[in-house]
Biopython code that builds the backbone (N, CA, C, O; Angstrom):
import numpy as np
from Bio.PDB.StructureBuilder import StructureBuilder

atoms = [
    (1, "UNK", "N", (-3.427, 32.129, 9.512)),
    (1, "UNK", "CA", (-3.791, 30.739, 9.384)),
    (1, "UNK", "C", (-5.299, 30.653, 9.130)),
    (1, "UNK", "O", (-6.081, 31.357, 9.768)),
    (2, "UNK", "N", (-5.683, 29.822, 8.235)),
    (2, "UNK", "CA", (-7.106, 29.685, 7.954)),
    (2, "UNK", "C", (-7.782, 28.845, 9.016)),
    (2, "UNK", "O", (-7.131, 28.176, 9.818)),
    (3, "UNK", "N", (-9.082, 28.895, 9.004)),
    (3, "UNK", "CA", (-9.860, 28.149, 9.992)),
    (3, "UNK", "C", (-9.690, 26.643, 9.813)),
    (3, "UNK", "O", (-9.701, 25.896, 10.791)),
    (4, "UNK", "N", (-9.534, 26.198, 8.575)),
    (4, "UNK", "CA", (-9.406, 24.758, 8.322)),
    (4, "UNK", "C", (-8.100, 24.208, 8.884)),
    (4, "UNK", "O", (-8.072, 23.099, 9.418)),
    (5, "UNK", "N", (-7.022, 24.978, 8.768)),
    (5, "UNK", "CA", (-5.748, 24.479, 9.277)),
    (5, "UNK", "C", (-5.600, 24.700, 10.768)),
    (5, "UNK", "O", (-4.887, 23.954, 11.439)),
    (6, "UNK", "N", (-6.267, 25.720, 11.295)),
    (6, "UNK", "CA", (-6.164, 25.986, 12.731)),
    (6, "UNK", "C", (-6.943, 24.967, 13.548)),
    (6, "UNK", "O", (-6.540, 24.625, 14.659)),
    (7, "UNK", "N", (-8.050, 24.481, 13.011)),
    (7, "UNK", "CA", (-8.902, 23.563, 13.759)),
    (7, "UNK", "C", (-8.669, 22.098, 13.421)),
    (7, "UNK", "O", (-9.317, 21.225, 13.998)),
    (8, "UNK", "N", (-7.763, 21.815, 12.506)),
    (8, "UNK", "CA", (-7.580, 20.417, 12.110)),
    (8, "UNK", "C", (-6.854, 19.659, 13.212)),
    (8, "UNK", "O", (-5.842, 20.113, 13.745)),
    (9, "UNK", "N", (-7.392, 18.510, 13.532)),
    (9, "UNK", "CA", (-6.743, 17.659, 14.529)),
    (9, "UNK", "C", (-5.933, 16.593, 13.809)),
    (9, "UNK", "O", (-6.267, 16.184, 12.697)),
    (10, "UNK", "N", (-4.896, 16.162, 14.440)),
    (10, "UNK", "CA", (-4.049, 15.132, 13.860)),
    (10, "UNK", "C", (-4.669, 13.772, 14.152)),
    (10, "UNK", "O", (-4.646, 13.296, 15.288)),
    (11, "UNK", "N", (-5.214, 13.163, 13.132)),
    (11, "UNK", "CA", (-5.821, 11.857, 13.299)),
    (11, "UNK", "C", (-4.786, 10.759, 13.219)),
    (11, "UNK", "O", (-3.744, 10.919, 12.583)),
    (12, "UNK", "N", (-5.069, 9.659, 13.855)),
    (12, "UNK", "CA", (-4.167, 8.529, 13.811)),
    (12, "UNK", "C", (-4.466, 7.629, 12.627)),
    (12, "UNK", "O", (-5.355, 7.908, 11.823)),
    (13, "UNK", "N", (-3.719, 6.559, 12.536)),
    (13, "UNK", "CA", (-3.919, 5.622, 11.433)),
    (13, "UNK", "C", (-5.225, 4.860, 11.549)),
    (13, "UNK", "O", (-5.780, 4.433, 10.536)),
    (14, "UNK", "N", (-5.718, 4.684, 12.743)),
    (14, "UNK", "CA", (-6.897, 3.847, 12.941)),
    (14, "UNK", "C", (-8.074, 4.642, 13.493)),
    (14, "UNK", "O", (-8.916, 4.087, 14.198)),
    (15, "UNK", "N", (-8.142, 5.948, 13.177)),
    (15, "UNK", "CA", (-9.241, 6.777, 13.665)),
    (15, "UNK", "C", (-10.470, 6.711, 12.774)),
    (15, "UNK", "O", (-11.588, 6.841, 13.271)),
    (16, "UNK", "N", (-10.300, 6.516, 11.493)),
    (16, "UNK", "CA", (-11.445, 6.459, 10.588)),
    (16, "UNK", "C", (-11.406, 5.155, 9.794)),
    (16, "UNK", "O", (-10.367, 4.505, 9.680)),
    (17, "UNK", "N", (-12.546, 4.799, 9.259)),
    (17, "UNK", "CA", (-12.607, 3.566, 8.468)),
    (17, "UNK", "C", (-11.807, 3.699, 7.177)),
    (17, "UNK", "O", (-11.276, 2.711, 6.670)),
    (18, "UNK", "N", (-11.719, 4.920, 6.642)),
    (18, "UNK", "CA", (-10.921, 5.122, 5.433)),
    (18, "UNK", "C", (-9.449, 4.836, 5.699)),
    (18, "UNK", "O", (-8.788, 4.175, 4.898)),
    (19, "UNK", "N", (-8.935, 5.332, 6.822)),
    (19, "UNK", "CA", (-7.529, 5.101, 7.162)),
    (19, "UNK", "C", (-7.256, 3.624, 7.413)),
    (19, "UNK", "O", (-6.215, 3.103, 7.012)),
    (20, "UNK", "N", (-8.185, 2.957, 8.071)),
    (20, "UNK", "CA", (-8.025, 1.521, 8.317)),
    (20, "UNK", "C", (-7.995, 0.757, 6.996)),
    (20, "UNK", "O", (-7.175, -0.141, 6.810)),
    (21, "UNK", "N", (-8.890, 1.117, 6.082)),
    (21, "UNK", "CA", (-8.915, 0.467, 4.775)),
    (21, "UNK", "C", (-7.658, 0.731, 3.968)),
    (21, "UNK", "O", (-7.154, -0.165, 3.290)),
    (22, "UNK", "N", (-7.143, 1.964, 4.034)),
    (22, "UNK", "CA", (-5.923, 2.295, 3.294)),
    (22, "UNK", "C", (-4.714, 1.556, 3.856)),
    (22, "UNK", "O", (-3.845, 1.128, 3.096)),
    (23, "UNK", "N", (-4.649, 1.403, 5.168)),
    (23, "UNK", "CA", (-3.555, 0.632, 5.771)),
    (23, "UNK", "C", (-3.666, -0.835, 5.368)),
    (23, "UNK", "O", (-2.654, -1.478, 5.089)),
    (24, "UNK", "N", (-4.883, -1.367, 5.334)),
    (24, "UNK", "CA", (-5.078, -2.758, 4.919)),
    (24, "UNK", "C", (-4.641, -2.955, 3.467)),
    (24, "UNK", "O", (-4.008, -3.958, 3.138)),
    (25, "UNK", "N", (-4.976, -2.007, 2.607)),
    (25, "UNK", "CA", (-4.549, -2.091, 1.206)),
    (25, "UNK", "C", (-3.027, -2.036, 1.111)),
    (25, "UNK", "O", (-2.429, -2.769, 0.324)),
    (26, "UNK", "N", (-2.398, -1.173, 1.908)),
    (26, "UNK", "CA", (-0.933, -1.076, 1.903)),
    (26, "UNK", "C", (-0.292, -2.387, 2.339)),
    (26, "UNK", "O", (0.693, -2.824, 1.744)),
    (27, "UNK", "N", (-0.839, -3.011, 3.367)),
    (27, "UNK", "CA", (-0.290, -4.287, 3.848)),
    (27, "UNK", "C", (-0.450, -5.378, 2.793)),
    (27, "UNK", "O", (0.457, -6.185, 2.591)),
    (28, "UNK", "N", (-1.595, -5.403, 2.122)),
    (28, "UNK", "CA", (-1.817, -6.404, 1.071)),
    (28, "UNK", "C", (-0.821, -6.210, -0.072)),
    (28, "UNK", "O", (-0.271, -7.185, -0.585)),
    (29, "UNK", "N", (-0.587, -4.958, -0.474)),
    (29, "UNK", "CA", (0.388, -4.696, -1.536)),
    (29, "UNK", "C", (1.792, -5.138, -1.135)),
    (29, "UNK", "O", (2.519, -5.706, -1.951)),
    (30, "UNK", "N", (2.177, -4.884, 0.108)),
    (30, "UNK", "CA", (3.512, -5.296, 0.568)),
    (30, "UNK", "C", (3.637, -6.819, 0.557)),
    (30, "UNK", "O", (4.666, -7.353, 0.143)),
    (31, "UNK", "N", (2.602, -7.517, 1.007)),
    (31, "UNK", "CA", (2.649, -8.983, 1.015)),
    (31, "UNK", "C", (2.676, -9.562, -0.397)),
    (31, "UNK", "O", (3.383, -10.538, -0.653)),
    (32, "UNK", "N", (1.918, -8.973, -1.308)),
    (32, "UNK", "CA", (1.948, -9.432, -2.701)),
    (32, "UNK", "C", (3.332, -9.187, -3.303)),
    (32, "UNK", "O", (3.835, -10.013, -4.065)),
    (33, "UNK", "N", (3.942, -8.059, -2.963)),
    (33, "UNK", "CA", (5.297, -7.779, -3.439)),
    (33, "UNK", "C", (6.305, -8.791, -2.940)),
    (33, "UNK", "O", (7.168, -9.239, -3.695)),
    (34, "UNK", "N", (6.201, -9.157, -1.665)),
    (34, "UNK", "CA", (7.091, -10.185, -1.127)),
    (34, "UNK", "C", (6.880, -11.522, -1.825)),
    (34, "UNK", "O", (7.845, -12.232, -2.111)),
    (35, "UNK", "N", (5.629, -11.870, -2.101)),
    (35, "UNK", "CA", (5.334, -13.111, -2.818)),
    (35, "UNK", "C", (5.936, -13.089, -4.220)),
    (35, "UNK", "O", (6.509, -14.081, -4.670)),
    (36, "UNK", "N", (5.806, -11.957, -4.906)),
    (36, "UNK", "CA", (6.366, -11.862, -6.253)),
    (36, "UNK", "C", (7.893, -11.930, -6.231)),
    (36, "UNK", "O", (8.500, -12.566, -7.093)),
    (37, "UNK", "N", (8.512, -11.277, -5.248)),
    (37, "UNK", "CA", (9.976, -11.317, -5.160)),
    (37, "UNK", "C", (10.465, -12.727, -4.854)),
    (37, "UNK", "O", (11.444, -13.186, -5.444)),
    (38, "UNK", "N", (9.797, -13.410, -3.945)),
    (38, "UNK", "CA", (10.208, -14.771, -3.596)),
    (38, "UNK", "C", (9.997, -15.726, -4.770)),
    (38, "UNK", "O", (10.833, -16.593, -5.029)),
    (39, "UNK", "N", (8.886, -15.565, -5.475)),
    (39, "UNK", "CA", (8.618, -16.410, -6.633)),
    (39, "UNK", "C", (9.650, -16.160, -7.730)),
    (39, "UNK", "O", (10.106, -17.099, -8.382)),
    (40, "UNK", "N", (10.016, -14.901, -7.931)),
    (40, "UNK", "CA", (11.046, -14.591, -8.917)),
    (40, "UNK", "C", (12.406, -15.122, -8.521)),
    (40, "UNK", "O", (13.170, -15.573, -9.374)),
    (41, "UNK", "N", (12.715, -15.073, -7.241)),
    (41, "UNK", "CA", (13.999, -15.587, -6.757)),
    (41, "UNK", "C", (14.092, -17.101, -6.947)),
    (41, "UNK", "O", (15.169, -17.624, -7.235)),
    (42, "UNK", "N", (12.984, -17.797, -6.791)),
    (42, "UNK", "CA", (12.959, -19.247, -6.941)),
    (42, "UNK", "C", (12.801, -19.697, -8.397)),
    (42, "UNK", "O", (12.844, -20.895, -8.677)),
    (43, "UNK", "N", (12.620, -18.750, -9.329)),
    (43, "UNK", "CA", (12.346, -19.062, -10.743)),
    (43, "UNK", "C", (11.155, -20.003, -10.873)),
    (43, "UNK", "O", (11.220, -21.013, -11.573)),
    (44, "UNK", "N", (10.091, -19.667, -10.204)),
    (44, "UNK", "CA", (8.897, -20.504, -10.152)),
    (44, "UNK", "C", (7.757, -19.809, -10.884)),
    (44, "UNK", "O", (7.922, -18.702, -11.398)),
    (45, "UNK", "N", (6.590, -20.470, -10.930)),
    (45, "UNK", "CA", (5.406, -19.876, -11.535)),
    (45, "UNK", "C", (4.634, -19.091, -10.490)),
    (45, "UNK", "O", (4.558, -19.489, -9.328)),
    (46, "UNK", "N", (4.063, -17.975, -10.914)),
    (46, "UNK", "CA", (3.262, -17.145, -10.025)),
    (46, "UNK", "C", (1.946, -17.849, -9.725)),
    (46, "UNK", "O", (1.294, -18.378, -10.626)),
    (47, "UNK", "N", (1.565, -17.853, -8.466)),
    (47, "UNK", "CA", (0.347, -18.546, -8.046)),
    (47, "UNK", "C", (-0.887, -17.978, -8.739)),
    (47, "UNK", "O", (-0.992, -16.766, -8.930)),
    (48, "UNK", "N", (-1.800, -18.831, -9.107)),
    (48, "UNK", "CA", (-3.098, -18.516, -9.702)),
    (48, "UNK", "C", (-3.025, -17.890, -11.087)),
    (48, "UNK", "O", (-4.049, -17.795, -11.763)),
    (49, "UNK", "N", (-1.851, -17.462, -11.532)),
    (49, "UNK", "CA", (-1.724, -16.844, -12.844)),
    (49, "UNK", "C", (-0.967, -17.758, -13.794)),
    (49, "UNK", "O", (-1.316, -17.865, -14.970)),
    (50, "UNK", "N", (0.072, -18.417, -13.285)),
    (50, "UNK", "CA", (0.847, -19.340, -14.088)),
    (50, "UNK", "C", (1.984, -18.695, -14.852)),
    (50, "UNK", "O", (2.601, -19.344, -15.697)),
    (51, "UNK", "N", (2.278, -17.429, -14.574)),
    (51, "UNK", "CA", (3.356, -16.737, -15.270)),
    (51, "UNK", "C", (4.704, -17.194, -14.729)),
    (51, "UNK", "O", (4.930, -17.198, -13.519)),
    (52, "UNK", "N", (5.592, -17.577, -15.632)),
    (52, "UNK", "CA", (6.946, -17.973, -15.233)),
    (52, "UNK", "C", (7.720, -16.728, -14.815)),
    (52, "UNK", "O", (7.846, -15.778, -15.588)),
    (53, "UNK", "N", (8.237, -16.739, -13.591)),
    (53, "UNK", "CA", (8.913, -15.569, -13.037)),
    (53, "UNK", "C", (10.424, -15.771, -13.073)),
    (53, "UNK", "O", (10.919, -16.887, -12.917)),
    (54, "UNK", "N", (11.140, -14.684, -13.279)),
    (54, "UNK", "CA", (12.597, -14.669, -13.138)),
    (54, "UNK", "C", (12.937, -13.663, -12.046)),
    (54, "UNK", "O", (12.051, -12.998, -11.511)),
    (55, "UNK", "N", (14.203, -13.555, -11.721)),
    (55, "UNK", "CA", (14.602, -12.628, -10.666)),
    (55, "UNK", "C", (14.313, -11.185, -11.078)),
    (55, "UNK", "O", (13.985, -10.354, -10.231)),
    (56, "UNK", "N", (14.433, -10.882, -12.371)),
    (56, "UNK", "CA", (14.176, -9.521, -12.856)),
    (56, "UNK", "C", (12.694, -9.188, -12.752)),
    (56, "UNK", "O", (12.334, -8.122, -12.252)),
    (57, "UNK", "N", (11.837, -10.082, -13.217)),
    (57, "UNK", "CA", (10.401, -9.805, -13.136)),
    (57, "UNK", "C", (9.909, -9.825, -11.694)),
    (57, "UNK", "O", (8.971, -9.107, -11.350)),
    (58, "UNK", "N", (10.529, -10.637, -10.856)),
    (58, "UNK", "CA", (10.157, -10.651, -9.445)),
    (58, "UNK", "C", (10.500, -9.347, -8.747)),
    (58, "UNK", "O", (9.704, -8.831, -7.963)),
    (59, "UNK", "N", (11.688, -8.810, -9.030)),
    (59, "UNK", "CA", (12.081, -7.533, -8.428)),
    (59, "UNK", "C", (11.266, -6.375, -8.998)),
    (59, "UNK", "O", (10.960, -5.422, -8.282)),
    (60, "UNK", "N", (10.913, -6.453, -10.279)),
    (60, "UNK", "CA", (10.057, -5.415, -10.857)),
    (60, "UNK", "C", (8.677, -5.435, -10.200)),
    (60, "UNK", "O", (8.116, -4.384, -9.890)),
    (61, "UNK", "N", (8.138, -6.630, -9.992)),
    (61, "UNK", "CA", (6.858, -6.742, -9.298)),
    (61, "UNK", "C", (6.935, -6.255, -7.868)),
    (61, "UNK", "O", (6.001, -5.626, -7.370)),
    (62, "UNK", "N", (8.051, -6.544, -7.202)),
    (62, "UNK", "CA", (8.254, -6.059, -5.835)),
    (62, "UNK", "C", (8.251, -4.536, -5.793)),
    (62, "UNK", "O", (7.589, -3.943, -4.941)),
    (63, "UNK", "N", (8.980, -3.898, -6.699)),
    (63, "UNK", "CA", (9.062, -2.442, -6.679)),
    (63, "UNK", "C", (7.727, -1.787, -7.009)),
    (63, "UNK", "O", (7.365, -0.780, -6.400)),
    (64, "UNK", "N", (6.991, -2.345, -7.966)),
    (64, "UNK", "CA", (5.698, -1.763, -8.334)),
    (64, "UNK", "C", (4.694, -1.909, -7.198)),
    (64, "UNK", "O", (3.997, -0.952, -6.862)),
    (65, "UNK", "N", (4.616, -3.085, -6.610)),
    (65, "UNK", "CA", (3.631, -3.284, -5.546)),
    (65, "UNK", "C", (4.021, -2.542, -4.275)),
    (65, "UNK", "O", (3.145, -2.051, -3.564)),
    (66, "UNK", "N", (5.311, -2.448, -3.970)),
    (66, "UNK", "CA", (5.718, -1.685, -2.782)),
    (66, "UNK", "C", (5.510, -0.189, -2.983)),
    (66, "UNK", "O", (5.222, 0.527, -2.024)),
    (67, "UNK", "N", (5.651, 0.295, -4.225)),
    (67, "UNK", "CA", (5.343, 1.701, -4.483)),
    (67, "UNK", "C", (3.858, 1.964, -4.267)),
    (67, "UNK", "O", (3.486, 2.965, -3.654)),
    (68, "UNK", "N", (3.010, 1.071, -4.766)),
    (68, "UNK", "CA", (1.571, 1.232, -4.546)),
    (68, "UNK", "C", (1.233, 1.126, -3.060)),
    (68, "UNK", "O", (0.366, 1.849, -2.571)),
    (69, "UNK", "N", (1.905, 0.238, -2.343)),
    (69, "UNK", "CA", (1.696, 0.135, -0.902)),
    (69, "UNK", "C", (2.143, 1.377, -0.160)),
    (69, "UNK", "O", (1.490, 1.801, 0.793)),
    (70, "UNK", "N", (3.256, 1.968, -0.590)),
    (70, "UNK", "CA", (3.732, 3.204, 0.024)),
    (70, "UNK", "C", (2.754, 4.348, -0.223)),
    (70, "UNK", "O", (2.486, 5.144, 0.677)),
    (71, "UNK", "N", (2.223, 4.430, -1.434)),
    (71, "UNK", "CA", (1.222, 5.455, -1.742)),
    (71, "UNK", "C", (-0.019, 5.268, -0.878)),
    (71, "UNK", "O", (-0.555, 6.243, -0.352)),
    (72, "UNK", "N", (-0.480, 4.034, -0.723)),
    (72, "UNK", "CA", (-1.656, 3.771, 0.116)),
    (72, "UNK", "C", (-1.381, 4.112, 1.575)),
    (72, "UNK", "O", (-2.266, 4.611, 2.269)),
    (73, "UNK", "N", (-0.169, 3.850, 2.047)),
    (73, "UNK", "CA", (0.171, 4.173, 3.433)),
    (73, "UNK", "C", (0.245, 5.682, 3.647)),
    (73, "UNK", "O", (-0.209, 6.182, 4.677)),
    (74, "UNK", "N", (0.812, 6.413, 2.689)),
    (74, "UNK", "CA", (0.861, 7.875, 2.797)),
    (74, "UNK", "C", (-0.547, 8.451, 2.761)),
    (74, "UNK", "O", (-0.843, 9.400, 3.488)),
    (75, "UNK", "N", (-1.407, 7.901, 1.939)),
    (75, "UNK", "CA", (-2.800, 8.341, 1.912)),
    (75, "UNK", "C", (-3.462, 8.081, 3.254)),
    (75, "UNK", "O", (-4.229, 8.914, 3.736)),
    (76, "UNK", "N", (-3.179, 6.946, 3.858)),
    (76, "UNK", "CA", (-3.771, 6.634, 5.164)),
    (76, "UNK", "C", (-3.301, 7.602, 6.236)),
    (76, "UNK", "O", (-4.068, 7.945, 7.136)),
    (77, "UNK", "N", (-2.064, 8.045, 6.155)),
    (77, "UNK", "CA", (-1.526, 8.940, 7.184)),
    (77, "UNK", "C", (-2.033, 10.363, 7.000)),
    (77, "UNK", "O", (-2.416, 11.007, 7.977)),
    (78, "UNK", "N", (-2.044, 10.865, 5.776)),
    (78, "UNK", "CA", (-2.291, 12.283, 5.553)),
    (78, "UNK", "C", (-3.703, 12.635, 5.101)),
    (78, "UNK", "O", (-4.030, 13.821, 5.046)),
    (79, "UNK", "N", (-4.543, 11.680, 4.779)),
    (79, "UNK", "CA", (-5.885, 11.995, 4.303)),
    (79, "UNK", "C", (-6.761, 12.419, 5.469)),
    (79, "UNK", "O", (-6.772, 11.775, 6.518)),
    (80, "UNK", "N", (-7.489, 13.497, 5.280)),
    (80, "UNK", "CA", (-8.408, 13.963, 6.318)),
    (80, "UNK", "C", (-9.669, 13.112, 6.280)),
    (80, "UNK", "O", (-10.018, 12.582, 5.225)),
    (81, "UNK", "N", (-10.364, 12.969, 7.413)),
    (81, "UNK", "CA", (-11.530, 12.093, 7.460)),
    (81, "UNK", "C", (-12.670, 12.521, 6.553)),
    (81, "UNK", "O", (-13.388, 11.658, 6.047)),
    (82, "UNK", "N", (-12.869, 13.811, 6.323)),
    (82, "UNK", "CA", (-13.949, 14.241, 5.452)),
    (82, "UNK", "C", (-14.068, 15.746, 5.432)),
    (82, "UNK", "O", (-13.514, 16.438, 6.286)),
    (83, "UNK", "N", (-14.799, 16.252, 4.443)),
    (83, "UNK", "CA", (-14.959, 17.694, 4.314)),
    (83, "UNK", "C", (-16.195, 18.204, 5.040)),
    (83, "UNK", "O", (-16.395, 19.416, 5.126)),
    (84, "UNK", "N", (-17.018, 17.322, 5.557)),
    (84, "UNK", "CA", (-18.272, 17.745, 6.178)),
    (84, "UNK", "C", (-18.116, 18.098, 7.647)),
    (84, "UNK", "O", (-19.116, 18.404, 8.298)),
    (85, "UNK", "N", (-16.927, 18.071, 8.191)),
    (85, "UNK", "CA", (-16.747, 18.352, 9.618)),
    (85, "UNK", "C", (-16.333, 19.785, 9.854)),
    (85, "UNK", "O", (-16.138, 20.190, 11.000)),
]
sb = StructureBuilder()
sb.init_structure("model")
sb.init_model(0)
sb.init_chain("A")
sb.init_seg("    ")
for serial, (resi, resn, name, xyz) in enumerate(atoms, 1):
    if name == "N":
        sb.init_residue(resn, " ", resi, " ")
    sb.init_atom(name, np.array(xyz, "f"), 0.0, 1.0, " ", f" {name:<3s}", serial, name[0])
structure = sb.get_structure()
């Protein structure tokens, strides 16, 4: 085992400012996805943009934003605090 893996501590989600920021980004993406899905379900216009949404475009927006949120959450969990330690 190398020294880097032997000495690495398991950090939590809220141990570093980077992890806190990544979790915040993930939450924002999930909320935007829910907004897009609900707007598409209602066949309404998207807020601040004015795009007419359908159920298909709403679900596509939900999947894209939730994928980005999942990526941000995985980054928050597995990213090490820094290389200078």
